[in-house]
C-alpha positions in Angstrom: -13.4 29.0 -51.7 -12.2 30.9 -54.6 -10.6 29.5 -57.7 -8.3 31.6 -60.1 -7.2 30.2 -63.4 -3.7 31.7 -63.7 -2.5 29.4 -66.6 -4.3 26.9 -68.5 -2.3 26.3 -71.6 -1.2 22.8 -72.5 2.4 21.6 -73.0 3.5 25.0 -73.5 2.4 28.5 -73.0 0.2 29.8 -75.7 -0.6 33.4 -76.9 -3.5 34.0 -74.4 -2.4 31.9 -71.3 0.8 30.6 -69.6 0.8 27.0 -68.9 -0.7 25.2 -65.8 -1.2 27.2 -62.6 -4.4 27.4 -60.4 -4.8 29.7 -57.3 -7.2 28.4 -54.5 -8.1 30.5 -51.9 -9.9 30.6 -48.5 -9.7 32.2 -45.1 -7.0 34.4 -46.5 -4.7 31.1 -47.3 -3.6 31.1 -50.9 -2.7 27.8 -52.3 -1.3 27.1 -55.9 -1.7 23.9 -57.9 1.0 23.9 -60.2 3.5 26.6 -61.5 4.1 26.0 -65.1 6.3 28.0 -67.6 4.9 31.6 -67.7 2.6 31.4 -64.8 4.6 33.4 -62.5 4.3 36.5 -64.4 0.5 36.2 -64.7 0.0 35.2 -61.2 1.2 38.8 -60.3 -2.0 40.1 -61.9 -4.0 38.5 -58.9 -1.7 38.5 -56.0 1.7 39.6 -54.9 4.3 36.7 -55.2 5.0 37.0 -51.5 1.4 36.1 -50.5 1.6 32.5 -51.5 1.3 30.1 -48.7 1.9 26.7 -50.3 2.3 25.0 -53.7 1.4 21.6 -54.9 3.2 20.3 -58.0 1.2 17.5 -59.7 4.3 16.5 -61.6 7.4 17.4 -63.0 6.9 18.3 -66.6 8.2 21.7 -67.3 4.6 23.1 -68.2 3.5 22.2 -64.5 6.5 23.3 -62.5 9.3 25.2 -64.3 8.5 28.7 -63.1 9.5 27.4 -59.5 13.1 28.1 -60.7 12.3 31.7 -61.3 10.2 31.9 -58.1 13.3 31.0 -56.3 14.8 34.2 -57.4 11.9 36.2 -56.1 12.0 34.6 -52.7 15.7 34.7 -52.5 16.6 38.3 -53.5 13.3 40.3 -53.4 12.9 43.2 -51.1 12.5 41.8 -47.4 14.6 38.6 -48.3 15.3 36.0 -47.1 11.6 34.9 -46.7 10.6 31.9 -44.7 10.9 28.6 -46.8 7.7 27.9 -48.6 5.9 24.4 -48.5 5.9 22.8 -51.8 4.2 19.4 -52.2 5.8 17.4 -55.1 6.9 14.0 -56.4 9.9 13.2 -54.3 12.7 13.9 -57.0 11.6 17.5 -57.2 14.5 19.2 -55.4 17.1 17.5 -57.7 15.2 18.0 -60.9 14.4 21.6 -60.3 17.6 22.4 -58.9 19.4 20.9 -62.0 16.8 22.9 -64.3 18.1 26.1 -62.6 21.7 25.2 -62.9 22.5 25.3 -59.1 25.1 23.2 -57.5 23.8 19.8 -55.7 23.8 21.6 -52.3 21.9 23.7 -51.1 19.8 24.1 -54.1 16.3 25.2 -54.3 15.8 24.2 -50.6 17.0 27.6 -49.6 13.8 28.9 -50.5 11.5 25.9 -50.5 10.5 23.2 -48.1 9.9 20.3 -50.3 7.6 17.5 -49.0 7.1 14.4 -51.0 3.7 13.6 -52.4 2.0 10.3 -52.0 -1.5 9.1 -52.3 -3.7 9.9 -49.3 -5.1 13.1 -47.7 -3.4 15.8 -45.5 -4.2 19.3 -44.3 -2.8 22.6 -46.0 -3.9 25.8 -44.2 -7.7 25.6 -44.1 -7.9 22.9 -46.9 -8.0 19.2 -46.9 -6.0 18.1 -50.0 -6.3 14.7 -51.4 -3.8 13.3 -54.0 -4.3 10.4 -56.0 -1.8 8.7 -58.8 -3.4 9.3 -62.4 -2.5 7.9 -65.8 0.6 9.6 -67.3 4.1 8.5 -68.4 5.7 10.0 -65.2 4.6 10.0 -61.4 1.6 12.3 -61.7 -1.0 13.3 -59.2 -4.6 14.5 -59.5 -6.0 16.6 -56.5 -9.3 17.1 -54.7 -9.2 20.3 -52.6 -11.8 20.9 -49.9 -12.7 23.5 -47.5 -15.6 25.5 -46.2 -18.1 22.9 -47.4 -16.9 23.1 -51.0 -14.9 21.1 -53.4 -12.6 21.6 -56.3 -11.0 18.6 -58.3 -8.1 19.0 -60.6 -7.1 16.4 -63.0 -3.5 17.6 -63.6 -2.2 15.5 -66.7 -3.8 12.3 -67.2 -5.3 9.7 -69.7 -8.4 7.9 -68.8 -8.6 7.2 -64.9 -10.8 6.0 -62.4 -8.9 7.5 -59.8 -9.8 11.0 -61.2 -13.3 9.8 -60.8 -12.9 9.2 -57.3 -11.0 12.5 -56.7 -13.8 14.5 -58.4 -16.9 12.6 -57.0 -19.4 15.3 -55.9 -17.2 18.3 -56.6 -18.5 21.8 -57.1 -15.9 22.3 -59.9 -13.8 20.1 -61.9 -10.7 21.4 -63.7 -10.1 18.6 -66.2 -7.5 18.5 -68.7 -8.6 18.1 -72.5 -5.4 18.1 -74.4 -6.6 15.9 -77.5 -9.0 16.2 -80.1 -10.4 13.0 -81.2 -8.6 10.8 -84.0 -7.2 7.7 -84.6 -4.5 6.0 -82.6 -4.4 8.4 -79.7 -1.9 7.2 -77.4 -3.3 5.8 -74.0 -2.4 7.1 -70.6 -1.3 10.3 -71.6 -4.2 12.9 -71.9 -7.7 13.2 -72.4 -9.9 14.4 -75.2 -13.0 16.9 -74.3 -15.3 13.8 -74.6 -13.5 11.6 -72.3 -13.1 14.9 -69.8 -17.0 15.2 -70.0 -17.4 11.4 -69.4 -15.2 11.5 -66.3 -17.3 14.4 -65.1 -20.5 12.7 -65.7 -19.2 9.5 -63.7 -18.1 11.8 -60.9 -21.2 13.7 -60.7 -19.6 17.3 -60.4 -21.6 20.3 -60.9 -19.3 22.2 -63.2 -16.7 21.2 -65.8 -14.1 23.6 -67.0 -11.8 22.2 -69.7 -8.2 23.1 -69.2 -4.7 22.3 -70.3 -5.6 23.4 -73.6 -2.9 22.9 -76.3 -2.6 25.9 -78.6 -2.4 24.3 -81.7 -5.8 22.6 -81.4 -8.9 24.2 -82.3 -10.6 25.0 -78.9 -14.1 25.0 -80.4 -13.8 21.4 -81.5 -12.6 20.5 -78.0 -15.6 22.1 -76.5 -17.7 20.6 -79.1 -16.5 17.1 -78.6 -17.0 17.6 -74.6 -20.6 18.6 -75.3 -21.1 15.0 -76.6 -19.7 13.3 -73.6 -22.7 12.7 -71.6 -22.4 15.3 -69.1 -25.4 17.3 -68.1 -24.0 20.2 -66.3 -22.2 23.5 -67.4 -19.1 23.0 -69.5 -16.6 25.8 -70.6 -13.2 26.3 -71.9 -10.5 27.5 -69.3 -9.6 30.9 -69.6 -6.5 32.6 -67.9 -8.0 35.2 -65.4 -11.3 33.4 -64.9 -12.3 33.3 -61.3 -14.8 30.8 -59.8 -16.4 31.9 -56.3 -17.6 28.7 -54.7 -18.7 30.4 -51.6 
């Protein structure tokens, strides 16, 4: 299994990274976790946009899904179009929400390019992967993911506040991509995002091998995010996510 961080900026694209997007590959199959604003451009540094086999959207905030609108153009009007509809696993209202964002009429909407499949808690097969989705703590319907294949496992928090479900999804994972949107301070809102320290505590409870802090909000001092995570009780390696970073879990 190979994991490429396409985008890791939190809430909006930053100067060094687009918003959330992660490419998971095994046995020639290419799965995207999220396709946030700006990520479609960066994705093309790694693969052709016509090589994607499936997409999972953790939730429907713009920084996790909005480039699906641009991707519709690629798959509808690109050379060799029309392409087969691409499976997109997402919260059930994704077709209506994303078609509205694009400005398309109600019918046929983005379904001409994508086969939307509603997410629910549980496990299912996508190509060579088993994907487990679990509801995490965020103001909208939001999922964390556990992706296993070839004896390896990567877990992805999506956007969440403190979450026992995230610990379950990440238990024993080779790699945890965990959001760390907040720096510590008074009166942080509950059930919204994690600090670096909280991310590390989740990683420790889950017993993961490696923690990568992601969803890094550009206005934060990222050195502070990392320093706080180092004090969270996790004994394994911790690093900040970086657009273009590759993790080979083979």
